A tleap script that builds the chain and sets N, CA, C and O, in Angstrom:
source leaprc.protein.ff14SB
mol = sequence {
  NMET PRO LEU GLU GLN VAL ALA ALA GLU VAL
  GLY TRP MET ALA GLY LEU ASN MET VAL LEU
  LEU LEU VAL GLY VAL LEU ILE ALA TRP TYR
  SER LEU GLN ALA VAL ARG TRP ASP VAL PHE
  LEU LYS LYS PRO LYS GLY ARG PRO ALA ALA
  VAL LEU ARG LEU LEU ILE SER ILE ALA LEU
  GLY TYR PHE LEU MET LYS PHE VAL SER ASP
  TYR ILE SER LEU SER SER MET LEU LYS HIE
  ILE CPHE
}
set mol.1.N position { 4.669 4.668 -30.225 }
set mol.1.CA position { 3.471 4.562 -29.415 }
set mol.1.C position { 2.796 5.939 -29.388 }
set mol.1.O position { 3.438 6.936 -29.059 }
set mol.2.N position { 1.536 5.995 -29.723 }
set mol.2.CA position { 0.831 7.285 -29.730 }
set mol.2.C position { 0.720 7.876 -28.326 }
set mol.2.O position { 0.683 7.164 -27.322 }
set mol.3.N position { 0.670 9.185 -28.300 }
set mol.3.CA position { 0.614 9.903 -27.026 }
set mol.3.C position { -0.649 9.561 -26.237 }
set mol.3.O position { -0.610 9.487 -25.009 }
set mol.4.N position { -1.755 9.355 -26.928 }
set mol.4.CA position { -3.006 9.013 -26.242 }
set mol.4.C position { -2.897 7.665 -25.541 }
set mol.4.O position { -3.432 7.477 -24.449 }
set mol.5.N position { -2.202 6.733 -26.178 }
set mol.5.CA position { -2.043 5.410 -25.578 }
set mol.5.C position { -1.150 5.482 -24.339 }
set mol.5.O position { -1.407 4.805 -23.343 }
set mol.6.N position { -0.115 6.293 -24.405 }
set mol.6.CA position { 0.767 6.470 -23.246 }
set mol.6.C position { -0.006 7.096 -22.094 }
set mol.6.O position { 0.121 6.669 -20.946 }
set mol.7.N position { -0.803 8.103 -22.402 }
set mol.7.CA position { -1.595 8.763 -21.359 }
set mol.7.C position { -2.592 7.796 -20.739 }
set mol.7.O position { -2.815 7.825 -19.529 }
set mol.8.N position { -3.192 6.944 -21.558 }
set mol.8.CA position { -4.142 5.965 -21.033 }
set mol.8.C position { -3.441 4.954 -20.127 }
set mol.8.O position { -3.976 4.578 -19.084 }
set mol.9.N position { -2.247 4.513 -20.521 }
set mol.9.CA position { -1.508 3.556 -19.694 }
set mol.9.C position { -1.088 4.180 -18.367 }
set mol.9.O position { -1.141 3.527 -17.326 }
set mol.10.N position { -0.677 5.432 -18.405 }
set mol.10.CA position { -0.296 6.124 -17.171 }
set mol.10.C position { -1.512 6.268 -16.259 }
set mol.10.O position { -1.406 6.104 -15.043 }
set mol.11.N position { -2.653 6.571 -16.845 }
set mol.11.CA position { -3.880 6.691 -16.060 }
set mol.11.C position { -4.277 5.375 -15.411 }
set mol.11.O position { -4.659 5.349 -14.241 }
set mol.12.N position { -4.190 4.289 -16.157 }
set mol.12.CA position { -4.516 2.976 -15.599 }
set mol.12.C position { -3.543 2.594 -14.488 }
set mol.12.O position { -3.942 2.022 -13.473 }
set mol.13.N position { -2.266 2.915 -14.686 }
set mol.13.CA position { -1.275 2.580 -13.659 }
set mol.13.C position { -1.522 3.392 -12.390 }
set mol.13.O position { -1.367 2.873 -11.284 }
set mol.14.N position { -1.902 4.654 -12.540 }
set mol.14.CA position { -2.214 5.481 -11.367 }
set mol.14.C position { -3.428 4.923 -10.627 }
set mol.14.O position { -3.432 4.853 -9.398 }
set mol.15.N position { -4.442 4.531 -11.366 }
set mol.15.CA position { -5.624 3.936 -10.740 }
set mol.15.C position { -5.295 2.636 -10.031 }
set mol.15.O position { -5.779 2.382 -8.928 }
set mol.16.N position { -4.469 1.812 -10.667 }
set mol.16.CA position { -4.060 0.551 -10.046 }
set mol.16.C position { -3.274 0.810 -8.765 }
set mol.16.O position { -3.470 0.120 -7.765 }
set mol.17.N position { -2.387 1.799 -8.791 }
set mol.17.CA position { -1.610 2.123 -7.593 }
set mol.17.C position { -2.508 2.613 -6.458 }
set mol.17.O position { -2.267 2.289 -5.296 }
set mol.18.N position { -3.534 3.386 -6.782 }
set mol.18.CA position { -4.452 3.865 -5.744 }
set mol.18.C position { -5.216 2.703 -5.115 }
set mol.18.O position { -5.381 2.646 -3.896 }
set mol.19.N position { -5.677 1.787 -5.947 }
set mol.19.CA position { -6.400 0.620 -5.429 }
set mol.19.C position { -5.468 -0.245 -4.594 }
set mol.19.O position { -5.849 -0.721 -3.524 }
set mol.20.N position { -4.243 -0.449 -5.081 }
set mol.20.CA position { -3.277 -1.242 -4.319 }
set mol.20.C position { -2.963 -0.591 -2.976 }
set mol.20.O position { -2.802 -1.285 -1.972 }
set mol.21.N position { -2.878 0.723 -2.952 }
set mol.21.CA position { -2.604 1.423 -1.699 }
set mol.21.C position { -3.742 1.221 -0.705 }
set mol.21.O position { -3.495 0.937 0.467 }
set mol.22.N position { -4.967 1.364 -1.154 }
set mol.22.CA position { -6.105 1.163 -0.254 }
set mol.22.C position { -6.169 -0.273 0.252 }
set mol.22.O position { -6.427 -0.509 1.432 }
set mol.23.N position { -5.936 -1.222 -0.632 }
set mol.23.CA position { -5.947 -2.629 -0.219 }
set mol.23.C position { -4.800 -2.899 0.757 }
set mol.23.O position { -4.974 -3.621 1.739 }
set mol.24.N position { -3.638 -2.321 0.485 }
set mol.24.CA position { -2.499 -2.500 1.385 }
set mol.24.C position { -2.757 -1.934 2.767 }
set mol.24.O position { -2.398 -2.551 3.770 }
set mol.25.N position { -3.377 -0.765 2.830 }
set mol.25.CA position { -3.696 -0.161 4.129 }
set mol.25.C position { -4.721 -1.018 4.873 }
set mol.25.O position { -4.611 -1.208 6.084 }
set mol.26.N position { -5.704 -1.526 4.159 }
set mol.26.CA position { -6.701 -2.390 4.805 }
set mol.26.C position { -6.075 -3.681 5.323 }
set mol.26.O position { -6.404 -4.133 6.420 }
set mol.27.N position { -5.184 -4.269 4.549 }
set mol.27.CA position { -4.501 -5.493 4.997 }
set mol.27.C position { -3.638 -5.191 6.218 }
set mol.27.O position { -3.617 -5.967 7.174 }
set mol.28.N position { -2.929 -4.071 6.189 }
set mol.28.CA position { -2.088 -3.701 7.330 }
set mol.28.C position { -2.944 -3.428 8.563 }
set mol.28.O position { -2.591 -3.848 9.665 }
set mol.29.N position { -4.066 -2.729 8.389 }
set mol.29.CA position { -4.956 -2.445 9.515 }
set mol.29.C position { -5.479 -3.751 10.115 }
set mol.29.O position { -5.513 -3.916 11.335 }
set mol.30.N position { -5.880 -4.664 9.253 }
set mol.30.CA position { -6.394 -5.955 9.720 }
set mol.30.C position { -5.306 -6.733 10.460 }
set mol.30.O position { -5.572 -7.335 11.500 }
set mol.31.N position { -4.097 -6.722 9.934 }
set mol.31.CA position { -3.024 -7.480 10.573 }
set mol.31.C position { -2.586 -6.847 11.892 }
set mol.31.O position { -2.124 -7.555 12.787 }
set mol.32.N position { -2.721 -5.541 12.025 }
set mol.32.CA position { -2.340 -4.878 13.277 }
set mol.32.C position { -3.352 -5.113 14.397 }
set mol.32.O position { -3.077 -4.789 15.553 }
set mol.33.N position { -4.500 -5.664 14.074 }
set mol.33.CA position { -5.486 -5.964 15.109 }
set mol.33.C position { -5.010 -7.086 16.032 }
set mol.33.O position { -5.516 -7.238 17.144 }
set mol.34.N position { -4.041 -7.866 15.569 }
set mol.34.CA position { -3.529 -8.973 16.376 }
set mol.34.C position { -2.487 -8.524 17.402 }
set mol.34.O position { -2.105 -9.301 18.277 }
set mol.35.N position { -2.030 -7.286 17.301 }
set mol.35.CA position { -0.998 -6.783 18.216 }
set mol.35.C position { -1.637 -6.416 19.550 }
set mol.35.O position { -2.694 -5.788 19.596 }
set mol.36.N position { -0.985 -6.815 20.624 }
set mol.36.CA position { -1.450 -6.433 21.964 }
set mol.36.C position { -0.886 -5.054 22.288 }
set mol.36.O position { 0.245 -4.929 22.758 }
set mol.37.N position { -1.677 -4.034 22.034 }
set mol.37.CA position { -1.226 -2.659 22.193 }
set mol.37.C position { -1.070 -2.265 23.655 }
set mol.37.O position { -0.348 -1.317 23.962 }
set mol.38.N position { -1.736 -2.980 24.563 }
set mol.38.CA position { -1.620 -2.632 25.979 }
set mol.38.C position { -0.213 -2.886 26.511 }
set mol.38.O position { 0.168 -2.329 27.541 }
set mol.39.N position { 0.555 -3.714 25.824 }
set mol.39.CA position { 1.935 -3.963 26.230 }
set mol.39.C position { 2.822 -2.765 25.888 }
set mol.39.O position { 3.777 -2.472 26.607 }
set mol.40.N position { 2.507 -2.076 24.794 }
set mol.40.CA position { 3.354 -0.999 24.302 }
set mol.40.C position { 2.884 0.394 24.706 }
set mol.40.O position { 3.695 1.313 24.814 }
set mol.41.N position { 1.598 0.557 24.926 }
set mol.41.CA position { 1.037 1.888 25.155 }
set mol.41.C position { 0.401 1.992 26.537 }
set mol.41.O position { -0.100 1.009 27.083 }
set mol.42.N position { 0.430 3.202 27.091 }
set mol.42.CA position { -0.199 3.421 28.394 }
set mol.42.C position { -1.715 3.354 28.292 }
set mol.42.O position { -2.378 2.731 29.122 }
set mol.43.N position { -2.257 4.002 27.267 }
set mol.43.CA position { -3.709 4.019 27.061 }
set mol.43.C position { -4.009 3.472 25.664 }
set mol.43.O position { -4.144 4.246 24.717 }
set mol.44.N position { -4.114 2.164 25.527 }
set mol.44.CA position { -4.299 1.585 24.190 }
set mol.44.C position { -5.661 1.868 23.568 }
set mol.44.O position { -5.835 1.673 22.365 }
set mol.45.N position { -6.626 2.320 24.354 }
set mol.45.CA position { -7.963 2.609 23.825 }
set mol.45.C position { -8.154 4.081 23.491 }
set mol.45.O position { -9.211 4.466 22.990 }
set mol.46.N position { -7.155 4.908 23.758 }
set mol.46.CA position { -7.293 6.347 23.549 }
set mol.46.C position { -7.165 6.754 22.092 }
set mol.46.O position { -6.790 5.959 21.230 }
set mol.47.N position { -7.487 8.016 21.844 }
set mol.47.CA position { -7.416 8.558 20.489 }
set mol.47.C position { -5.990 8.571 19.937 }
set mol.47.O position { -5.799 8.230 18.770 }
set mol.48.N position { -4.975 8.952 20.733 }
set mol.48.CA position { -3.607 8.913 20.189 }
set mol.48.C position { -3.176 7.506 19.768 }
set mol.48.O position { -2.439 7.348 18.794 }
set mol.49.N position { -3.626 6.500 20.487 }
set mol.49.CA position { -3.293 5.124 20.109 }
set mol.49.C position { -3.956 4.753 18.791 }
set mol.49.O position { -3.360 4.055 17.970 }
set mol.50.N position { -5.178 5.213 18.582 }
set mol.50.CA position { -5.872 4.937 17.321 }
set mol.50.C position { -5.177 5.642 16.156 }
set mol.50.O position { -5.055 5.083 15.067 }
set mol.51.N position { -4.727 6.865 16.394 }
set mol.51.CA position { -3.999 7.598 15.351 }
set mol.51.C position { -2.683 6.892 15.040 }
set mol.51.O position { -2.288 6.790 13.879 }
set mol.52.N position { -2.011 6.409 16.071 }
set mol.52.CA position { -0.767 5.667 15.866 }
set mol.52.C position { -1.015 4.414 15.034 }
set mol.52.O position { -0.249 4.121 14.115 }
set mol.53.N position { -2.067 3.676 15.343 }
set mol.53.CA position { -2.395 2.475 14.555 }
set mol.53.C position { -2.709 2.840 13.111 }
set mol.53.O position { -2.323 2.126 12.186 }
set mol.54.N position { -3.406 3.944 12.921 }
set mol.54.CA position { -3.726 4.390 11.567 }
set mol.54.C position { -2.461 4.754 10.796 }
set mol.54.O position { -2.304 4.363 9.639 }
set mol.55.N position { -1.565 5.496 11.429 }
set mol.55.CA position { -0.322 5.891 10.756 }
set mol.55.C position { 0.558 4.684 10.443 }
set mol.55.O position { 1.167 4.617 9.375 }
set mol.56.N position { 0.624 3.744 11.360 }
set mol.56.CA position { 1.396 2.527 11.097 }
set mol.56.C position { 0.761 1.738 9.958 }
set mol.56.O position { 1.467 1.180 9.118 }
set mol.57.N position { -0.558 1.691 9.928 }
set mol.57.CA position { -1.254 0.990 8.841 }
set mol.57.C position { -0.982 1.648 7.498 }
set mol.57.O position { -0.763 0.963 6.500 }
set mol.58.N position { -0.996 2.969 7.471 }
set mol.58.CA position { -0.724 3.682 6.222 }
set mol.58.C position { 0.705 3.414 5.762 }
set mol.58.O position { 0.943 3.170 4.579 }
set mol.59.N position { 1.652 3.460 6.691 }
set mol.59.CA position { 3.051 3.221 6.328 }
set mol.59.C position { 3.253 1.793 5.820 }
set mol.59.O position { 3.880 1.585 4.781 }
set mol.60.N position { 2.726 0.819 6.544 }
set mol.60.CA position { 2.871 -0.568 6.103 }
set mol.60.C position { 2.139 -0.813 4.785 }
set mol.60.O position { 2.632 -1.532 3.916 }
set mol.61.N position { 0.965 -0.214 4.645 }
set mol.61.CA position { 0.211 -0.351 3.402 }
set mol.61.C position { 0.947 0.255 2.221 }
set mol.61.O position { 0.920 -0.287 1.116 }
set mol.62.N position { 1.606 1.384 2.460 }
set mol.62.CA position { 2.384 2.011 1.393 }
set mol.62.C position { 3.538 1.108 0.960 }
set mol.62.O position { 3.777 0.931 -0.234 }
set mol.63.N position { 4.247 0.541 1.926 }
set mol.63.CA position { 5.365 -0.336 1.579 }
set mol.63.C position { 4.881 -1.587 0.852 }
set mol.63.O position { 5.538 -2.055 -0.079 }
set mol.64.N position { 3.753 -2.125 1.263 }
set mol.64.CA position { 3.177 -3.279 0.579 }
set mol.64.C position { 2.784 -2.908 -0.845 }
set mol.64.O position { 3.067 -3.657 -1.781 }
set mol.65.N position { 2.134 -1.756 -1.017 }
set mol.65.CA position { 1.737 -1.303 -2.349 }
set mol.65.C position { 2.957 -1.062 -3.223 }
set mol.65.O position { 2.961 -1.427 -4.399 }
set mol.66.N position { 3.982 -0.458 -2.666 }
set mol.66.CA position { 5.195 -0.175 -3.429 }
set mol.66.C position { 5.849 -1.471 -3.894 }
set mol.66.O position { 6.321 -1.561 -5.027 }
set mol.67.N position { 5.877 -2.467 -3.025 }
set mol.67.CA position { 6.446 -3.759 -3.394 }
set mol.67.C position { 5.657 -4.393 -4.532 }
set mol.67.O position { 6.241 -4.833 -5.523 }
set mol.68.N position { 4.343 -4.443 -4.396 }
set mol.68.CA position { 3.506 -5.070 -5.423 }
set mol.68.C position { 3.592 -4.287 -6.731 }
set mol.68.O position { 3.678 -4.882 -7.805 }
set mol.69.N position { 3.569 -2.975 -6.647 }
set mol.69.CA position { 3.651 -2.139 -7.845 }
set mol.69.C position { 4.990 -2.325 -8.556 }
set mol.69.O position { 5.033 -2.463 -9.779 }
set mol.70.N position { 6.069 -2.327 -7.798 }
set mol.70.CA position { 7.387 -2.553 -8.399 }
set mol.70.C position { 7.484 -3.945 -9.000 }
set mol.70.O position { 8.072 -4.126 -10.067 }
set mol.71.N position { 6.915 -4.917 -8.325 }
set mol.71.CA position { 6.941 -6.288 -8.837 }
set mol.71.C position { 6.201 -6.379 -10.170 }
set mol.71.O position { 6.686 -7.002 -11.114 }
set mol.72.N position { 5.036 -5.760 -10.241 }
set mol.72.CA position { 4.268 -5.771 -11.493 }
set mol.72.C position { 5.037 -5.046 -12.590 }
set mol.72.O position { 5.116 -5.525 -13.721 }
set mol.73.N position { 5.596 -3.905 -12.259 }
set mol.73.CA position { 6.330 -3.114 -13.242 }
set mol.73.C position { 7.569 -3.854 -13.742 }
set mol.73.O position { 7.821 -3.918 -14.945 }
set mol.74.N position { 8.329 -4.403 -12.819 }
set mol.74.CA position { 9.554 -5.096 -13.217 }
set mol.74.C position { 9.258 -6.392 -13.963 }
set mol.74.O position { 9.971 -6.745 -14.901 }
set mol.75.N position { 8.217 -7.094 -13.554 }
set mol.75.CA position { 7.895 -8.332 -14.262 }
set mol.75.C position { 7.387 -8.048 -15.672 }
set mol.75.O position { 7.570 -8.870 -16.571 }
set mol.76.N position { 6.755 -6.900 -15.875 }
set mol.76.CA position { 6.325 -6.558 -17.231 }
set mol.76.C position { 7.508 -6.153 -18.107 }
set mol.76.O position { 7.427 -6.234 -19.333 }
set mol.77.N position { 8.598 -5.722 -17.490 }
set mol.77.CA position { 9.796 -5.364 -18.258 }
set mol.77.C position { 10.633 -6.578 -18.635 }
set mol.77.O position { 11.495 -6.487 -19.509 }
set mol.78.N position { 10.390 -7.708 -17.990 }
set mol.78.CA position { 11.171 -8.910 -18.279 }
set mol.78.C position { 11.001 -9.385 -19.714 }
set mol.78.O position { 11.900 -10.017 -20.268 }
set mol.79.N position { 9.874 -9.091 -20.312 }
set mol.79.CA position { 9.648 -9.539 -21.685 }
set mol.79.C position { 10.611 -8.875 -22.665 }
set mol.79.O position { 10.794 -9.365 -23.780 }
set mol.80.N position { 11.223 -7.770 -22.263 }
set mol.80.CA position { 12.162 -7.080 -23.144 }
set mol.80.C position { 13.560 -7.699 -23.107 }
set mol.80.O position { 14.407 -7.370 -23.937 }
set mol.81.N position { 13.801 -8.588 -22.154 }
set mol.81.CA position { 15.110 -9.234 -22.063 }
set mol.81.C position { 15.259 -10.299 -23.142 }
set mol.81.O position { 16.304 -10.406 -23.783 }
set mol.82.N position { 14.224 -11.070 -23.332 }
set mol.82.CA position { 14.312 -12.214 -24.248 }
set mol.82.C position { 13.791 -11.875 -25.611 }
set mol.82.O position { 13.793 -12.725 -26.502 }
savepdb mol mol.pdb
quit
């Protein structure tokens, strides 16, 4: 495999991972809107609560992206088994 082709594939995979990460964070942010934060936090409308929701969204989005990325990567390797 030529070096240019490998570099292009790595670039596409990096771009795909970035898009998956952003989509994962957006999905996590949207899903966290259903949580009743007033049960868990003293001031659910404050800035620290918003930062907490953002950090939780980033963490959940990262795990979602990692799962999807690993799934795509591993499923593409299955063709080498048979």
